[in-house]
N, C-alpha and C positions, 0 to 999 in steps of 0.2 A: 088577837090571839097571834102570836107569831106560830112559823109552821115547825114542827119537830123535826130537828135534824139527828143524822145517824153522827158516831165517831168521827167520820172523815168531813162531814160538815155539808153532807147532801143530803136532799130531804129526804122523809123516811120514806119507804116505799121502793125508792131509785136501787135499793139492793135490791130486791125482790126482781122488779125488771130486769137488772143487770144480772141478776141470777139465770132470768128465764132466756135472755139472749144467749148468754154463754152457753147453756144448755142446748139450745138450738143451733147455735155454730159448732158443738162438739158433734151433735148428731148428722149435720151435715159434714165435716170433716169425715167422720167415721165411715160414712155412707161412700163419699167419693174416693176414699182409701179403698175399700172394699171392691168399689168399682175398676178403679186400677189395677188392682191385684188379679183381679178376674178377667180382665183385658189382656195383661200381662200371659197368665196361664193359658188364656183361650189362644196366645199369639205363639206359645212353646210348642201347644200341643198341634199348631197347624204347621209349623214349621218342621216337626219331627214328621210330621205325618206327609206333607207336601214337598217340602223344600229340598231336606235331605236327601230323600230318596233317588233325586232328579239331578244332583252333585255331580258323582261321576259320568253322567251322560253330558252335561253341560260340559265339564270339564274336559271331555272326549272331542266333543264341537268344538269347543275353543281351541285345542291344539291340532285337529282338522286344519281348521281355516289356516292358524299361523303356520303350518307347514307349506300351505299353499301361498300366503303371501311372501314365503320367503325364495321359494322355488320360481315363482315370479320375478322378485327381486334381480335373485341368480342370473336367470336370462335375460333380464334387461341390461344387466350391468354386462355378460358377454357380449349381447349385439351392441352394446354404446362402446365395448372397446373393440369394435370391428370383426368379430367371430359369426361367420354365417351358422344359423339355424342348421340342425342336422348332420352337419360336420364332426367328424371325429374330434376334430380341436373344440368346436363348440361343448360335445360331451365331456372332455378334459377341463375347460373353463369350470362349467357348471361343478366339476368336483371340487377343484382347486376352490372355488369360492365357498364351497360348502365345509371343508376342509378347513379354509380361512375363518370362517365365521365359526366352528366348534371350538379351534383355538382361543378366537376372542372373547367367546361365553365362557369357556372354561377359566380362563384369566378371571373374567369378572366373579364369575362364581366363589373362585379360590380368594379373591380379595375380601370378597363382602362376607367371607367365615368369622371374619374377626368382629 
């Protein structure tokens, strides 16, 4: 006796197994989606509670380091130009380099506004 077939030509009972598989896949998909949303929610809470409050402190520290690096660069270039440390000429050299750097930074900022 030949096996009974469904409209798609598959053996009878295949649709039931397929239905159970898709039901299981759907549940797993829903569980994974819920877990991902929960992870995102937890990360947002963590970011708000621990990261955002430290941003001003991190920005200030970065700015302090930047200022120190620029001062060291300016002193290096004045020494490279042969100006001795501790002289009035050295102080003027530092001021001139600082003024030059500010002009360049302003020019770059002005050009990047567009």
